[in-house]
N, C-alpha and C positions, 0 to 999 in steps of 0.2 A: 829466639835464636841468639846465641852469644856472638856478638860482633868482634870481640877481642880487642876492645879499645878502652877497657877499664884502666884507669891510671894514665891514659894519654892526655895531652894538653892541646887544646884547639884554640886558635884565634879566628874569629869571624868578623869580617868587615861588613858594613852595611847591615848591622845586626839589630837596629832599633825597632824593626817591624818586618812583616812579610816573611819572605823565604829565609832571610838571615836569622831572624828571631826564632822561627820554627826549627831551623837546623840546630840552633843552640839548645833548644828544649830537648830535641831528640838525642843529641850527643850527650847531654847531661843524663838523660834516662839510661843511656848505655854505659855510664860510669866515667865519662871523660870530665876533666876540668875544662871550663870554657871561659874565654876572655872575649867579651863583646866590645866592638868599637863602631862608632859612627861619628859623623861630623859634629852633631849637636850633643854636648855633654849632658844636658838635662834629659834629653830624649832617651839617650842610651842608658842613663841611670834608671829612668823609669822602666825601661824595657827589662833591664837586668833584675829589677825588684819584682817583676811579675813571674819570674822563674822559680821552680822548686830547686832543691839541693843548693841552698844559698852558700853553704860552706865551700862549694866548688865553682862559684860564679864570681867573675871579676869584670870590670868595665873601665873604659877610658875613651875620651873623644880623640879623633884624629881626622885631619883633612888630607885626603889622598892626592890633592894637587900640590902638597907641600912636602918636600924632602925632609925639612927640619921637623915638621909635625909627625911624620912617620917614624923618624929616628927617635923622637921623644916617646912615641908610643912603644917602640921596642924596649927602651930603657924601663918604662913602666911595667911592661909585661915581664921582663927579666927579673925585676925586683919582686913582683908579685908571685910569679909561678915558675920562673926559670925559662928554659928553652921550650919552644913549642914543637909538637910533633905533627900537627895538622894545621893547615891554613885553608880556610874557605873564603875566597874573595867574592863577596856579593855586592859590594858598593857600586853604585851606578845611577845614572839619570837617563831619562828619555832624550834630553838634549834638544837641539834646534830642530824644529819641524817646519814643513812646507815643501813645496816643489823645489827642485835643484836651483832654479834661477832666482828663487826667493831667499836663499840662505847665503849670508855673507861669510867672510873669513872668520869673524868672531864666533859665529854660530858653530862653524866647524871646529875651530880651535878649542872652544869651551867644552864641547862634547868629547872630543878626543882627549883633552887634558884629564877629564874625570874617568871616562869609560875605558880608555886604552892605556894611557900613561899612568893612571892610577894603579892599574894592575901591575904594570912594570915596576913602579916605585915600591909598592908593598912587597912584591916578590923579591926584588933585589935586596931589600932591607932584611927580610926574614929567611932568605935562602940558606944562609949558613946554619941556622937552627935546624931546618928541615933536612939538611945533609949530614948532620953531625952524629945522629944516633943509629944509622944503619936501617932506619924505618921512618918513612915520612909519607904524608899524603898532602897533595895540593889539588884543590878543586876550584875551578873558575865557573862563575855563572856567566854564560853567554846568552844566546837567544836564538829562537827560530830565525830571526832577522839576519843572523850571521851567514846563513846558507840560502835564505829566501828573502831577499831585500824588498822593502816596500818603498815606493817612490816619494812618500811624504815624510820620511825620517831617515834619509840616507846617511847623515853623519853617525847616527846610532848604529845603523846597519854596518857601516864600514868599521866602526870601533869594535863592535862585537865580532866581526870577521877577523879583525886583528887579534883579539883575545883568543879566539879559537886557534889561529895560527901559532900564537905564543904558546898555548897549552901543548899543542902537538910538538913544537920544537923543543920545549923543555923536557917533554917526556922521553926524548931521545938522548938528552944530555946526562940525566942523573939517575936513570933507572938502575944502573949497575951499582949505585950506592944505596939502593933501597927506597929511593924517593919516587913514588908513582904520581903522575900528573894526568888529570882528566878534566873534562868539561861537562857541564849540564846545561842544556838549552831548553828553557821553558817557553811556553806560548800562552799569552793572555791569562795570567794567573791573578787571582783575587788578592791584590795588594794595593797599598796606597797609591802606587804609580798608575795602575790601571783604573783605580777609582777616579783619579784626577782626569785621566783621558776620557772616561765615560761621562764625567760631569761636564767637561768642555763640549763633548759631542751632543749631550742632551740640550745644552744651551744653544748650540749652533742649529740644531734641527727643531728646536722648540717642542721637545718631547720629554717624557719622564726618564729617570735614570735606568729603570729596567728595560724600557723600550729602546733606549740607546744601546744597551748591551745586546739585545736581541737583533737589532738592525746591523750592528757591527759584525756579529757572528755571521749573519746571512750575507752581507755585502762584502766584508773584508776578510773573513776567515772561514770560507765555505768548507774547508777540509777538516775542520775541527768536528769530528764525527759525533762526539758526545754532546755537542750543542750547549756547552756551558763554559764558564771560566773554570780553570783549575784552582785548587786550593793549595796554599803554601805547604801544608804537610805532605801533599802528594809529590812535590818537588823535593822537599827536605828528606823524604825517605830514600830517594835515590842518592842524594848527596851523602847522607849518613852511611849508606852501603859503601860508597866509593871511599869513604874515610876509614873503612874497617879492614880487618884481616880477611874478611870474606871476599874482598876485592883484590886479593894478592896477585892475581894474574891479569888485572885490568890496568892498562897503561896506554895513554895516547888516544883514548876514546872520547867520543862526544855522545852523551846520552840525551836524546830528545824526550822531553816530557811535555807533549804538545797536543794530545788528543788527535794526532794525525794531521796537524796543521801544515807541516812541510809536505808538499805534494809529491816529492820524488823519493826514491829509495837511497 
């Protein structure tokens, strides 16, 4: 299927692994030029080197907690590829964990700085690019946690709910200019983030890694009817669709890629 994005230029944050990297791979396969960014310069360079179509691959580090760093990224992007047509904001962390009474202000602030305000800063910096050509796509990675919060990671849940609200609000502001804004909400995907979660769980329970996953699915995510972690490419395929001409009437939506994990309609 021709997605109509040959020749478009995409910036992907949080692109050194997992969903961000797989999205880069799929957009490249569809003919887009892709600029990868992540906080660690060496890591994102290594990630970029693993991709095909190297003539259309670019990369640079950026810290989403820093306005100056994001502005520097924008200058680098403009020098390398010009204005972007597509922004996929995937950068984020699990953040502070524990029950509400166990998390102090710093835990909340640090999580919100990256997961919510990071999205705000990146969007603000690149919004003019996305509005300029009469055709733009902005996709945020949120989470099942945005609509189904869990009591042991409330800062992350609140941040992702904020990103979901940001996405919906922006979709009303700029659609008339051709900029479509949507969100994708995965659940328990096979990424370095969930690897770290399951490693901690295995240590806490005194079990193996696979057993930690199995117990997590049974005890914490009972509505994931497929009974496994999702794969990054399964999320990236939805993102890639939303970045395409095929999604020309999709705006302000939240696509759940969660194996049924969210228990409501």
